[in-house]
N, CA, C and O atoms as a GROMACS GRO file, in nm:
protein
  620
    1MET      N    1   0.085  -0.118   0.000
    1MET     CA    2   0.000   0.000   0.000
    1MET      C    3   0.089   0.123   0.000
    1MET      O    4   0.184   0.133   0.078
    2SER      N    5   0.058   0.216  -0.087
    2SER     CA    6   0.136   0.340  -0.092
    2SER      C    7   0.075   0.444   0.000
    2SER      O    8  -0.035   0.425   0.052
    3ALA      N    9   0.147   0.552   0.021
    3ALA     CA   10   0.100   0.657   0.112
    3ALA      C   11  -0.027   0.724   0.062
    3ALA      O   12  -0.094   0.793   0.140
    4THR      N   13  -0.063   0.706  -0.065
    4THR     CA   14  -0.186   0.766  -0.114
    4THR      C   15  -0.303   0.669  -0.111
    4THR      O   16  -0.417   0.708  -0.136
    5ASP      N   17  -0.276   0.542  -0.079
    5ASP     CA   18  -0.386   0.446  -0.066
    5ASP      C   19  -0.460   0.470   0.064
    5ASP      O   20  -0.412   0.539   0.153
    6THR      N   21  -0.578   0.413   0.071
    6THR     CA   22  -0.657   0.424   0.193
    6THR      C   23  -0.663   0.288   0.258
    6THR      O   24  -0.639   0.187   0.191
    7PRO      N   25  -0.695   0.280   0.386
    7PRO     CA   26  -0.702   0.151   0.454
    7PRO      C   27  -0.800   0.058   0.383
    7PRO      O   28  -0.910   0.098   0.345
    8ALA      N   29  -0.758  -0.066   0.366
    8ALA     CA   30  -0.841  -0.163   0.297
    8ALA      C   31  -0.964  -0.199   0.379
    8ALA      O   32  -1.070  -0.229   0.323
    9GLU      N   33  -0.952  -0.197   0.509
    9GLU     CA   34  -1.064  -0.235   0.595
    9GLU      C   35  -1.089  -0.124   0.697
    9GLU      O   36  -1.000  -0.042   0.725
   10GLY      N   37  -1.206  -0.122   0.750
   10GLY     CA   38  -1.237  -0.026   0.855
   10GLY      C   39  -1.279   0.109   0.801
   10GLY      O   40  -1.270   0.137   0.682
   11ARG      N   41  -1.324   0.188   0.892
   11ARG     CA   42  -1.372   0.321   0.860
   11ARG      C   43  -1.274   0.422   0.918
   11ARG      O   44  -1.182   0.386   0.990
   12ILE      N   45  -1.296   0.546   0.886
   12ILE     CA   46  -1.218   0.656   0.941
   12ILE      C   47  -1.314   0.745   1.019
   12ILE      O   48  -1.420   0.783   0.968
   13ALA      N   49  -1.278   0.777   1.141
   13ALA     CA   50  -1.360   0.866   1.223
   13ALA      C   51  -1.295   1.003   1.230
   13ALA      O   52  -1.173   1.015   1.242
   14ALA      N   53  -1.378   1.105   1.223
   14ALA     CA   54  -1.334   1.243   1.244
   14ALA      C   55  -1.418   1.297   1.360
   14ALA      O   56  -1.539   1.311   1.348
   15ILE      N   57  -1.352   1.328   1.470
   15ILE     CA   58  -1.421   1.380   1.588
   15ILE      C   59  -1.390   1.529   1.596
   15ILE      O   60  -1.274   1.569   1.597
   16GLN      N   61  -1.496   1.610   1.603
   16GLN     CA   62  -1.478   1.755   1.601
   16GLN      C   63  -1.548   1.821   1.718
   16GLN      O   64  -1.665   1.794   1.746
   17ALA      N   65  -1.475   1.908   1.787
   17ALA     CA   66  -1.534   1.991   1.892
   17ALA      C   67  -1.617   2.101   1.827
   17ALA      O   68  -1.580   2.155   1.723
   18THR      N   69  -1.729   2.135   1.890
   18THR     CA   70  -1.816   2.237   1.832
   18THR      C   71  -1.776   2.380   1.871
   18THR      O   72  -1.823   2.475   1.809
   19TRP      N   73  -1.691   2.396   1.971
   19TRP     CA   74  -1.641   2.530   2.003
   19TRP      C   75  -1.562   2.581   1.884
   19TRP      O   76  -1.479   2.509   1.829
   20HIS      N   77  -1.586   2.703   1.845
   20HIS     CA   78  -1.518   2.766   1.730
   20HIS      C   79  -1.538   2.685   1.602
   20HIS      O   80  -1.447   2.673   1.520
   21SER      N   81  -1.657   2.630   1.587
   21SER     CA   82  -1.682   2.542   1.472
   21SER      C   83  -1.665   2.613   1.338
   21SER      O   84  -1.632   2.549   1.238
   22GLU      N   85  -1.687   2.744   1.335
   22GLU     CA   86  -1.669   2.815   1.208
   22GLU      C   87  -1.525   2.807   1.159
   22GLU      O   88  -1.499   2.820   1.039
   23LEU      N   89  -1.432   2.785   1.249
   23LEU     CA   90  -1.291   2.766   1.212
   23LEU      C   91  -1.254   2.618   1.203
   23LEU      O   92  -1.190   2.575   1.108
   24VAL      N   93  -1.296   2.542   1.302
   24VAL     CA   94  -1.260   2.400   1.308
   24VAL      C   95  -1.323   2.322   1.192
   24VAL      O   96  -1.265   2.225   1.143
   25ASP      N   97  -1.441   2.365   1.148
   25ASP     CA   98  -1.504   2.302   1.031
   25ASP      C   99  -1.408   2.302   0.912
   25ASP      O  100  -1.404   2.206   0.835
   26ARG      N  101  -1.332   2.409   0.898
   26ARG     CA  102  -1.242   2.422   0.783
   26ARG      C  103  -1.137   2.310   0.783
   26ARG      O  104  -1.106   2.254   0.678
   27ALA      N  105  -1.083   2.279   0.901
   27ALA     CA  106  -0.983   2.172   0.910
   27ALA      C  107  -1.046   2.037   0.877
   27ALA      O  108  -0.991   1.959   0.799
   28ARG      N  109  -1.160   2.009   0.936
   28ARG     CA  110  -1.226   1.881   0.911
   28ARG      C  111  -1.268   1.867   0.765
   28ARG      O  112  -1.252   1.760   0.706
   29GLU      N  113  -1.320   1.973   0.707
   29GLU     CA  114  -1.361   1.970   0.566
   29GLU      C  115  -1.241   1.945   0.475
   29GLU      O  116  -1.251   1.868   0.379
   30ALA      N  117  -1.128   2.008   0.504
   30ALA     CA  118  -1.006   1.987   0.424
   30ALA      C  119  -0.956   1.844   0.440
   30ALA      O  120  -0.909   1.784   0.344
   31PHE      N  121  -0.964   1.792   0.561
   31PHE     CA  122  -0.924   1.653   0.588
   31PHE      C  123  -1.007   1.556   0.504
   31PHE      O  124  -0.952   1.470   0.435
   32VAL      N  125  -1.138   1.571   0.510
   32VAL     CA  126  -1.228   1.483   0.434
   32VAL      C  127  -1.204   1.501   0.284
   32VAL      O  128  -1.196   1.402   0.211
   33ALA      N  129  -1.194   1.624   0.238
   33ALA     CA  130  -1.174   1.650   0.095
   33ALA      C  131  -1.045   1.586   0.045
   33ALA      O  132  -1.042   1.530  -0.064
   34ASP      N  133  -0.938   1.594   0.124
   34ASP     CA  134  -0.811   1.536   0.083
   34ASP      C  135  -0.822   1.384   0.076
   34ASP      O  136  -0.772   1.322  -0.018
   35LEU      N  137  -0.885   1.323   0.175
   35LEU     CA  138  -0.902   1.177   0.173
   35LEU      C  139  -0.983   1.134   0.051
   35LEU      O  140  -0.946   1.039  -0.018
   36VAL      N  141  -1.093   1.204   0.025
   36VAL     CA  142  -1.179   1.169  -0.088
   36VAL      C  143  -1.104   1.189  -0.220
   36VAL      O  144  -1.115   1.106  -0.311
   37ALA      N  145  -1.030   1.298  -0.231
   37ALA     CA  146  -0.954   1.325  -0.354
   37ALA      C  147  -0.850   1.216  -0.381
   37ALA      O  148  -0.815   1.191  -0.496
   38GLU      N  149  -0.802   1.153  -0.276
   38GLU     CA  150  -0.701   1.048  -0.291
   38GLU      C  151  -0.761   0.908  -0.292
   38GLU      O  152  -0.688   0.809  -0.285
   39GLY      N  153  -0.895   0.898  -0.301
   39GLY     CA  154  -0.956   0.767  -0.323
   39GLY      C  155  -1.037   0.706  -0.212
   39GLY      O  156  -1.092   0.597  -0.230
   40THR      N  157  -1.047   0.772  -0.098
   40THR     CA  158  -1.131   0.717   0.008
   40THR      C  159  -1.277   0.745  -0.023
   40THR      O  160  -1.313   0.857  -0.057
   41ASP      N  161  -1.358   0.644  -0.012
   41ASP     CA  162  -1.502   0.660  -0.033
   41ASP      C  163  -1.558   0.745   0.081
   41ASP      O  164  -1.539   0.712   0.198
   42ARG      N  165  -1.626   0.853   0.049
   42ARG     CA  166  -1.681   0.945   0.149
   42ARG      C  167  -1.770   0.873   0.249
   42ARG      O  168  -1.780   0.913   0.365
   43GLU      N  169  -1.835   0.766   0.206
   43GLU     CA  170  -1.924   0.690   0.293
   43GLU      C  171  -1.849   0.616   0.403
   43GLU      O  172  -1.911   0.569   0.499
   44ARG      N  173  -1.718   0.603   0.390
   44ARG     CA  174  -1.637   0.535   0.493
   44ARG      C  175  -1.587   0.630   0.601
   44ARG      O  176  -1.520   0.586   0.695
   45ILE      N  177  -1.619   0.758   0.590
   45ILE     CA  178  -1.572   0.858   0.687
   45ILE      C  179  -1.690   0.901   0.774
   45ILE      O  180  -1.787   0.959   0.725
   46ASP      N  181  -1.680   0.872   0.903
   46ASP     CA  182  -1.784   0.911   0.998
   46ASP      C  183  -1.740   1.037   1.072
   46ASP      O  184  -1.628   1.044   1.123
   47VAL      N  185  -1.827   1.136   1.077
   47VAL     CA  186  -1.798   1.261   1.147
   47VAL      C  187  -1.884   1.268   1.272
   47VAL      O  188  -2.006   1.254   1.265
   48LEU      N  189  -1.821   1.288   1.386
   48LEU     CA  190  -1.890   1.302   1.513
   48LEU      C  191  -1.858   1.438   1.571
   48LEU      O  192  -1.745   1.486   1.561
   49GLN      N  193  -1.957   1.500   1.633
   49GLN     CA  194  -1.934   1.628   1.699
   49GLN      C  195  -1.948   1.610   1.849
   49GLN      O  196  -2.037   1.538   1.896
   50VAL      N  197  -1.861   1.675   1.923
   50VAL     CA  198  -1.863   1.674   2.068
   50VAL      C  199  -1.859   1.820   2.115
   50VAL      O  200  -1.820   1.907   2.038
   51PRO      N  201  -1.900   1.846   2.240
   51PRO     CA  202  -1.906   1.986   2.284
   51PRO      C  203  -1.772   2.060   2.276
   51PRO      O  204  -1.765   2.171   2.222
   52GLY      N  205  -1.667   2.000   2.330
   52GLY     CA  206  -1.538   2.068   2.331
   52GLY      C  207  -1.424   1.971   2.318
   52GLY      O  208  -1.445   1.850   2.305
   53ALA      N  209  -1.304   2.023   2.321
   53ALA     CA  210  -1.184   1.940   2.305
   53ALA      C  211  -1.170   1.837   2.417
   53ALA      O  212  -1.125   1.725   2.394
   54PHE      N  213  -1.210   1.875   2.536
   54PHE     CA  214  -1.194   1.788   2.653
   54PHE      C  215  -1.270   1.656   2.636
   54PHE      O  216  -1.231   1.554   2.693
   55GLU      N  217  -1.377   1.657   2.559
   55GLU     CA  218  -1.459   1.538   2.540
   55GLU      C  219  -1.405   1.446   2.429
   55GLU      O  220  -1.453   1.334   2.415
   56ILE      N  221  -1.309   1.490   2.353
   56ILE     CA  222  -1.261   1.413   2.239
   56ILE      C  223  -1.195   1.280   2.278
   56ILE      O  224  -1.230   1.178   2.218
   57PRO      N  225  -1.102   1.274   2.375
   57PRO     CA  226  -1.034   1.147   2.400
   57PRO      C  227  -1.126   1.030   2.437
   57PRO      O  228  -1.104   0.918   2.391
   58LEU      N  229  -1.228   1.053   2.517
   58LEU     CA  230  -1.319   0.944   2.553
   58LEU      C  231  -1.394   0.893   2.431
   58LEU      O  232  -1.412   0.773   2.414
   59HIS      N  233  -1.437   0.984   2.346
   59HIS     CA  234  -1.504   0.942   2.223
   59HIS      C  235  -1.408   0.865   2.133
   59HIS      O  236  -1.445   0.765   2.072
   60ALA      N  237  -1.284   0.912   2.124
   60ALA     CA  238  -1.183   0.842   2.043
   60ALA      C  239  -1.160   0.701   2.098
   60ALA      O  240  -1.147   0.605   2.021
   61LEU      N  241  -1.154   0.689   2.229
   61LEU     CA  242  -1.133   0.558   2.290
   61LEU      C  243  -1.248   0.462   2.257
   61LEU      O  244  -1.225   0.348   2.217
   62ARG      N  245  -1.370   0.509   2.274
   62ARG     CA  246  -1.486   0.423   2.246
   62ARG      C  247  -1.488   0.380   2.099
   62ARG      O  248  -1.518   0.265   2.068
   63LEU      N  249  -1.455   0.473   2.009
   63LEU     CA  250  -1.453   0.439   1.867
   63LEU      C  251  -1.340   0.340   1.836
   63LEU      O  252  -1.361   0.244   1.763
   64ALA      N  253  -1.223   0.363   1.892
   64ALA     CA  254  -1.109   0.273   1.868
   64ALA      C  255  -1.140   0.133   1.921
   64ALA      O  256  -1.108   0.033   1.856
   65GLU      N  257  -1.201   0.126   2.038
   65GLU     CA  258  -1.233  -0.004   2.097
   65GLU      C  259  -1.341  -0.079   2.020
   65GLU      O  260  -1.355  -0.200   2.036
   66SER      N  261  -1.418  -0.009   1.938
   66SER     CA  262  -1.526  -0.073   1.864
   66SER      C  263  -1.474  -0.168   1.757
   66SER      O  264  -1.545  -0.258   1.713
   67GLY      N  265  -1.350  -0.148   1.715
   67GLY     CA  266  -1.293  -0.232   1.611
   67GLY      C  267  -1.337  -0.195   1.470
   67GLY      O  268  -1.297  -0.261   1.374
   68ARG      N  269  -1.417  -0.092   1.456
   68ARG     CA  270  -1.469  -0.051   1.325
   68ARG      C  271  -1.378   0.046   1.252
   68ARG      O  272  -1.393   0.066   1.131
   69TYR      N  273  -1.283   0.106   1.323
   69TYR     CA  274  -1.208   0.217   1.264
   69TYR      C  275  -1.062   0.184   1.240
   69TYR      O  276  -0.994   0.131   1.328
   70ALA      N  277  -1.015   0.215   1.120
   70ALA     CA  278  -0.875   0.198   1.085
   70ALA      C  279  -0.792   0.314   1.139
   70ALA      O  280  -0.672   0.299   1.164
   71ALA      N  281  -0.856   0.429   1.159
   71ALA     CA  282  -0.788   0.548   1.210
   71ALA      C  283  -0.891   0.650   1.256
   71ALA      O  284  -1.007   0.648   1.215
   72ILE      N  285  -0.845   0.738   1.343
   72ILE     CA  286  -0.932   0.843   1.400
   72ILE      C  287  -0.856   0.975   1.394
   72ILE      O  288  -0.739   0.982   1.429
   73ALA      N  289  -0.924   1.080   1.348
   73ALA     CA  290  -0.866   1.214   1.347
   73ALA      C  291  -0.952   1.304   1.435
   73ALA      O  292  -1.074   1.293   1.436
   74CYS      N  293  -0.887   1.393   1.508
   74CYS     CA  294  -0.956   1.478   1.605
   74CYS      C  295  -0.928   1.625   1.576
   74CYS      O  296  -0.815   1.663   1.544
   75PHE      N  297  -1.032   1.706   1.588
   75PHE     CA  298  -1.025   1.847   1.548
   75PHE      C  299  -1.082   1.937   1.657
   75PHE      O  300  -1.195   1.916   1.702
   76ALA      N  301  -1.004   2.036   1.698
   76ALA     CA  302  -1.053   2.135   1.795
   76ALA      C  303  -0.959   2.255   1.794
   76ALA      O  304  -0.846   2.247   1.748
   77LEU      N  305  -1.009   2.364   1.847
   77LEU     CA  306  -0.931   2.485   1.868
   77LEU      C  307  -0.946   2.519   2.016
   77LEU      O  308  -1.055   2.546   2.065
   78VAL      N  309  -0.834   2.517   2.087
   78VAL     CA  310  -0.833   2.547   2.230
   78VAL      C  311  -0.768   2.683   2.245
   78VAL      O  312  -0.647   2.698   2.223
   79VAL      N  313  -0.846   2.783   2.281
   79VAL     CA  314  -0.793   2.920   2.285
   79VAL      C  315  -0.776   2.970   2.428
   79VAL      O  316  -0.841   2.922   2.521
   80ASP      N  317  -0.689   3.066   2.442
   80ASP     CA  318  -0.665   3.132   2.569
   80ASP      C  319  -0.773   3.237   2.587
   80ASP      O  320  -0.770   3.344   2.526
   81GLY      N  321  -0.869   3.205   2.671
   81GLY     CA  322  -0.979   3.297   2.693
   81GLY      C  323  -0.953   3.394   2.807
   81GLY      O  324  -1.047   3.453   2.860
   82GLY      N  325  -0.828   3.412   2.844
   82GLY     CA  326  -0.795   3.506   2.950
   82GLY      C  327  -0.776   3.438   3.084
   82GLY      O  328  -0.734   3.501   3.181
   83ILE      N  329  -0.805   3.310   3.091
   83ILE     CA  330  -0.780   3.234   3.214
   83ILE      C  331  -0.675   3.130   3.177
   83ILE      O  332  -0.679   3.073   3.068
   84TYR      N  333  -0.583   3.106   3.267
   84TYR     CA  334  -0.478   3.008   3.237
   84TYR      C  335  -0.537   2.867   3.248
   84TYR      O  336  -0.516   2.797   3.347
   85ARG      N  337  -0.610   2.828   3.144
   85ARG     CA  338  -0.672   2.696   3.140
   85ARG      C  339  -0.643   2.625   3.009
   85ARG      O  340  -0.642   2.502   3.004
   86HIS      N  341  -0.620   2.700   2.904
   86HIS     CA  342  -0.604   2.642   2.772
   86HIS      C  343  -0.486   2.546   2.763
   86HIS      O  344  -0.496   2.442   2.696
   87ASP      N  345  -0.373   2.577   2.828
   87ASP     CA  346  -0.258   2.486   2.825
   87ASP      C  347  -0.292   2.353   2.890
   87ASP      O  348  -0.254   2.247   2.840
   88PHE      N  349  -0.363   2.358   3.002
   88PHE     CA  350  -0.404   2.236   3.071
   88PHE      C  351  -0.496   2.152   2.983
   88PHE      O  352  -0.479   2.031   2.972
   89VAL      N  353  -0.593   2.216   2.922
   89VAL     CA  354  -0.689   2.144   2.837
   89VAL      C  355  -0.616   2.082   2.718
   89VAL      O  356  -0.634   1.963   2.691
   90ALA      N  357  -0.536   2.159   2.648
   90ALA     CA  358  -0.467   2.108   2.530
   90ALA      C  359  -0.375   1.992   2.566
   90ALA      O  360  -0.373   1.890   2.497
   91SER      N  361  -0.300   2.006   2.673
   91SER     CA  362  -0.208   1.900   2.716
   91SER      C  363  -0.285   1.773   2.755
   91SER      O  364  -0.246   1.662   2.719
   92THR      N  365  -0.394   1.791   2.828
   92THR     CA  366  -0.474   1.677   2.870
   92THR      C  367  -0.534   1.604   2.750
   92THR      O  368  -0.534   1.481   2.746
   93VAL      N  369  -0.583   1.679   2.654
   93VAL     CA  370  -0.642   1.618   2.535
   93VAL      C  371  -0.536   1.540   2.457
   93VAL      O  372  -0.560   1.426   2.418
   94LEU      N  373  -0.422   1.600   2.434
   94LEU     CA  374  -0.316   1.533   2.358
   94LEU      C  375  -0.263   1.410   2.430
   94LEU      O  376  -0.238   1.307   2.367
   95ASP      N  377  -0.247   1.420   2.561
   95ASP     CA  378  -0.205   1.302   2.638
   95ASP      C  379  -0.309   1.190   2.625
   95ASP      O  380  -0.274   1.073   2.610
   96GLY      N  381  -0.436   1.227   2.632
   96GLY     CA  382  -0.543   1.128   2.618
   96GLY      C  383  -0.543   1.062   2.482
   96GLY      O  384  -0.561   0.941   2.472
   97LEU      N  385  -0.523   1.141   2.377
   97LEU     CA  386  -0.521   1.085   2.242
   97LEU      C  387  -0.402   0.991   2.222
   97LEU      O  388  -0.415   0.888   2.156
   98MET      N  389  -0.287   1.026   2.277
   98MET     CA  390  -0.171   0.938   2.267
   98MET      C  391  -0.200   0.807   2.340
   98MET      O  392  -0.166   0.699   2.291
   99ARG      N  393  -0.262   0.816   2.456
   99ARG     CA  394  -0.296   0.695   2.531
   99ARG      C  395  -0.392   0.607   2.453
   99ARG      O  396  -0.377   0.485   2.452
  100VAL      N  397  -0.490   0.668   2.387
  100VAL     CA  398  -0.586   0.590   2.308
  100VAL      C  399  -0.513   0.512   2.200
  100VAL      O  400  -0.536   0.392   2.185
  101GLN      N  401  -0.425   0.577   2.125
  101GLN     CA  402  -0.361   0.504   2.016
  101GLN      C  403  -0.265   0.399   2.067
  101GLN      O  404  -0.254   0.292   2.007
  102LEU      N  405  -0.194   0.424   2.175
  102LEU     CA  406  -0.103   0.323   2.228
  102LEU      C  407  -0.177   0.206   2.291
  102LEU      O  408  -0.134   0.091   2.279
  103ASP      N  409  -0.289   0.233   2.358
  103ASP     CA  410  -0.365   0.126   2.422
  103ASP      C  411  -0.445   0.042   2.324
  103ASP      O  412  -0.465  -0.078   2.347
  104THR      N  413  -0.491   0.102   2.215
  104THR     CA  414  -0.579   0.030   2.122
  104THR      C  415  -0.510  -0.010   1.992
  104THR      O  416  -0.561  -0.094   1.918
  105ARG      N  417  -0.396   0.050   1.963
  105ARG     CA  418  -0.322   0.028   1.838
  105ARG      C  419  -0.397   0.081   1.716
  105ARG      O  420  -0.367   0.043   1.603
  106VAL      N  421  -0.492   0.168   1.739
  106VAL     CA  422  -0.560   0.239   1.630
  106VAL      C  423  -0.496   0.376   1.623
  106VAL      O  424  -0.497   0.450   1.722
  107PRO      N  425  -0.440   0.414   1.507
  107PRO     CA  426  -0.374   0.545   1.498
  107PRO      C  427  -0.474   0.660   1.518
  107PRO      O  428  -0.585   0.659   1.463
  108VAL      N  429  -0.432   0.757   1.596
  108VAL     CA  430  -0.514   0.874   1.627
  108VAL      C  431  -0.433   0.998   1.588
  108VAL      O  432  -0.316   1.012   1.625
  109PHE      N  433  -0.496   1.086   1.512
  109PHE     CA  434  -0.430   1.206   1.461
  109PHE      C  435  -0.493   1.329   1.525
  109PHE      O  436  -0.615   1.336   1.543
  110SER      N  437  -0.409   1.424   1.559
  110SER     CA  438  -0.457   1.543   1.629
  110SER      C  439  -0.444   1.668   1.543
  110SER      O  440  -0.336   1.704   1.497
  111VAL      N  441  -0.557   1.732   1.524
  111VAL     CA  442  -0.561   1.870   1.475
  111VAL      C  443  -0.632   1.949   1.586
  111VAL      O  444  -0.726   2.024   1.561
  112VAL      N  445  -0.581   1.929   1.708
  112VAL     CA  446  -0.626   2.003   1.825
  112VAL      C  447  -0.520   2.109   1.845
  112VAL      O  448  -0.412   2.082   1.898
  113LEU      N  449  -0.553   2.230   1.804
  113LEU     CA  450  -0.455   2.338   1.801
  113LEU      C  451  -0.481   2.440   1.911
  113LEU      O  452  -0.595   2.467   1.948
  114THR      N  453  -0.372   2.497   1.962
  114THR     CA  454  -0.378   2.600   2.064
  114THR      C  455  -0.302   2.721   2.013
  114THR      O  456  -0.183   2.735   2.039
  115PRO      N  457  -0.371   2.810   1.941
  115PRO     CA  458  -0.301   2.926   1.884
  115PRO      C  459  -0.255   3.022   1.994
  115PRO      O  460  -0.324   3.044   2.093
  116HIS      N  461  -0.139   3.077   1.972
  116HIS     CA  462  -0.083   3.173   2.065
  116HIS      C  463  -0.148   3.310   2.041
  116HIS      O  464  -0.146   3.361   1.929
  117HIS      N  465  -0.205   3.368   2.143
  117HIS     CA  466  -0.266   3.501   2.137
  117HIS      C  467  -0.378   3.511   2.033
  117HIS      O  468  -0.384   3.608   1.958
  118PHE      N  469  -0.466   3.415   2.030
  118PHE     CA  470  -0.581   3.420   1.939
  118PHE      C  471  -0.684   3.519   1.993
  118PHE      O  472  -0.717   3.518   2.111
  119HIS      N  473  -0.733   3.603   1.905
  119HIS     CA  474  -0.840   3.697   1.940
  119HIS      C  475  -0.948   3.684   1.834
  119HIS      O  476  -0.919   3.668   1.716
  120GLU      N  477  -1.071   3.692   1.878
  120GLU     CA  478  -1.183   3.677   1.785
  120GLU      C  479  -1.210   3.808   1.711
  120GLU      O  480  -1.300   3.884   1.746
  121HIS      N  481  -1.130   3.831   1.609
  121HIS     CA  482  -1.154   3.943   1.518
  121HIS      C  483  -1.118   3.897   1.377
  121HIS      O  484  -1.056   3.791   1.360
  122ALA      N  485  -1.154   3.973   1.279
  122ALA     CA  486  -1.146   3.930   1.139
  122ALA      C  487  -1.005   3.887   1.097
  122ALA      O  488  -0.991   3.788   1.026
  123ASP      N  489  -0.902   3.959   1.140
  123ASP     CA  490  -0.765   3.924   1.099
  123ASP      C  491  -0.724   3.786   1.149
  123ASP      O  492  -0.676   3.703   1.072
  124HIS      N  493  -0.745   3.763   1.278
  124HIS     CA  494  -0.707   3.633   1.334
  124HIS      C  495  -0.796   3.522   1.280
  124HIS      O  496  -0.747   3.415   1.245
  125GLU      N  497  -0.924   3.547   1.272
  125GLU     CA  498  -1.014   3.443   1.222
  125GLU      C  499  -0.980   3.407   1.077
  125GLU      O  500  -0.983   3.289   1.041
  126GLY      N  501  -0.948   3.504   0.995
  126GLY     CA  502  -0.909   3.477   0.857
  126GLY      C  503  -0.780   3.398   0.848
  126GLY      O  504  -0.770   3.302   0.772
  127PHE      N  505  -0.681   3.440   0.927
  127PHE     CA  506  -0.553   3.369   0.927
  127PHE      C  507  -0.571   3.225   0.972
  127PHE      O  508  -0.522   3.133   0.906
  128PHE      N  509  -0.640   3.205   1.084
  128PHE     CA  510  -0.653   3.069   1.136
  128PHE      C  511  -0.745   2.983   1.052
  128PHE      O  512  -0.727   2.862   1.047
  129ALA      N  513  -0.842   3.041   0.986
  129ALA     CA  514  -0.927   2.963   0.896
  129ALA      C  515  -0.842   2.900   0.786
  129ALA      O  516  -0.857   2.782   0.756
  130GLU      N  517  -0.754   2.979   0.725
  130GLU     CA  518  -0.667   2.926   0.620
  130GLU      C  519  -0.563   2.829   0.677
  130GLU      O  520  -0.533   2.727   0.616
  131HIS      N  521  -0.510   2.861   0.793
  131HIS     CA  522  -0.412   2.773   0.858
  131HIS      C  523  -0.474   2.636   0.887
  131HIS      O  524  -0.409   2.533   0.868
  132LEU      N  525  -0.597   2.636   0.931
  132LEU     CA  526  -0.664   2.510   0.965
  132LEU      C  527  -0.693   2.426   0.841
  132LEU      O  528  -0.694   2.303   0.850
  133VAL      N  529  -0.716   2.489   0.728
  133VAL     CA  530  -0.733   2.413   0.603
  133VAL      C  531  -0.605   2.333   0.576
  133VAL      O  532  -0.612   2.214   0.545
  134GLY      N  533  -0.492   2.398   0.589
  134GLY     CA  534  -0.364   2.328   0.569
  134GLY      C  535  -0.343   2.216   0.668
  134GLY      O  536  -0.295   2.109   0.632
  135LYS      N  537  -0.380   2.239   0.792
  135LYS     CA  538  -0.362   2.137   0.896
  135LYS      C  539  -0.454   2.017   0.871
  135LYS      O  540  -0.415   1.903   0.898
  136GLY      N  541  -0.574   2.040   0.822
  136GLY     CA  542  -0.664   1.930   0.790
  136GLY      C  543  -0.608   1.842   0.680
  136GLY      O  544  -0.612   1.720   0.690
  137ALA      N  545  -0.557   1.905   0.574
  137ALA     CA  546  -0.496   1.829   0.464
  137ALA      C  547  -0.372   1.755   0.512
  137ALA      O  548  -0.348   1.641   0.470
  138GLU      N  549  -0.292   1.817   0.597
  138GLU     CA  550  -0.173   1.750   0.652
  138GLU      C  551  -0.213   1.626   0.731
  138GLU      O  552  -0.147   1.523   0.722
  139ALA      N  553  -0.321   1.635   0.808
  139ALA     CA  554  -0.367   1.520   0.886
  139ALA      C  555  -0.410   1.406   0.795
  139ALA      O  556  -0.385   1.290   0.826
  140ALA      N  557  -0.475   1.438   0.684
  140ALA     CA  558  -0.516   1.333   0.589
  140ALA      C  559  -0.393   1.263   0.530
  140ALA      O  560  -0.391   1.141   0.517
  141ARG      N  561  -0.291   1.340   0.494
  141ARG     CA  562  -0.168   1.281   0.439
  141ARG      C  563  -0.098   1.196   0.545
  141ARG      O  564  -0.049   1.087   0.515
  142ALA      N  565  -0.094   1.244   0.667
  142ALA     CA  566  -0.032   1.168   0.776
  142ALA      C  567  -0.108   1.038   0.802
  142ALA      O  568  -0.048   0.934   0.827
  143LEU      N  569  -0.240   1.046   0.797
  143LEU     CA  570  -0.322   0.927   0.817
  143LEU      C  571  -0.290   0.821   0.712
  143LEU      O  572  -0.264   0.706   0.746
  144ARG      N  573  -0.290   0.860   0.585
  144ARG     CA  574  -0.261   0.763   0.478
  144ARG      C  575  -0.123   0.702   0.494
  144ARG      O  576  -0.106   0.581   0.482
  145ALA      N  577  -0.024   0.785   0.520
  145ALA     CA  578   0.113   0.736   0.533
  145ALA      C  579   0.129   0.645   0.654
  145ALA      O  580   0.197   0.542   0.646
  146THR      N  581   0.068   0.682   0.766
  146THR     CA  582   0.081   0.603   0.887
  146THR      C  583   0.011   0.468   0.874
  146THR      O  584   0.067   0.366   0.912
  147VAL      N  585  -0.110   0.468   0.821
  147VAL     CA  586  -0.182   0.343   0.803
  147VAL      C  587  -0.103   0.251   0.709
  147VAL      O  588  -0.093   0.131   0.734
  148ALA      N  589  -0.047   0.307   0.603
  148ALA     CA  590   0.033   0.228   0.510
  148ALA      C  591   0.156   0.170   0.578
  148ALA      O  592   0.189   0.053   0.560
  149SER      N  593   0.226   0.252   0.658
  149SER     CA  594   0.347   0.203   0.724
  149SER      C  595   0.314   0.099   0.830
  149SER      O  596   0.388   0.002   0.846
  150LEU      N  597   0.204   0.118   0.901
  150LEU     CA  598   0.164   0.017   1.001
  150LEU      C  599   0.123  -0.114   0.933
  150LEU      O  600   0.156  -0.222   0.981
  151ASP      N  601   0.053  -0.103   0.820
  151ASP     CA  602   0.012  -0.223   0.746
  151ASP      C  603   0.134  -0.302   0.696
  151ASP      O  604   0.127  -0.424   0.682
  152ALA      N  605   0.244  -0.233   0.670
  152ALA     CA  606   0.364  -0.298   0.618
  152ALA      C  607   0.447  -0.366   0.726
  152ALA      O  608   0.535  -0.447   0.696
  153LEU      N  609   0.421  -0.334   0.853
  153LEU     CA  610   0.497  -0.395   0.962
  153LEU      C  611   0.454  -0.540   0.983
  153LEU      O  612   0.338  -0.575   0.959
  154PRO      N  613   0.546  -0.624   1.029
  154PRO     CA  614   0.504  -0.761   1.062
  154PRO      C  615   0.408  -0.760   1.180
  154PRO      O  616   0.418  -0.676   1.270
  155ALA      N  617   0.316  -0.852   1.179
  155ALA     CA  618   0.211  -0.857   1.284
  155ALA      C  619   0.265  -0.889   1.420
  155ALA      O  620   0.189  -0.897   1.516
   0.00000   0.00000   0.00000
């Protein structure tokens, strides 16, 4: 299997936090578009929405344990809202996602981003909207390459 092939079996899950969905949607849409453009059947990609980033790891774990998914990608924007909480949330989410993939052997990809000094105004929203498109496409490429490399390893 080459890096542009898609997993022969299983589905792909995309878990998205609904906070800042006008921006996070862009990453998830680019992820799905890239997978479809490279041959993944759109019907094999399940999109789930959760309230925030903190809820993503448990959903990823349940999906990975189901045995239905070849890979899981997670999307969220964790911003500094003026309280020193965003670093804790982002770190906790990423630690949880790493634990899910190591415990279940289902690859988990993170597009859970914590922009430095994000402010909700047109300049930042425009910049991050475009940045997230790139990150979504990068996650799709990483997913294909990782699944291919894992498939090539001895069992």
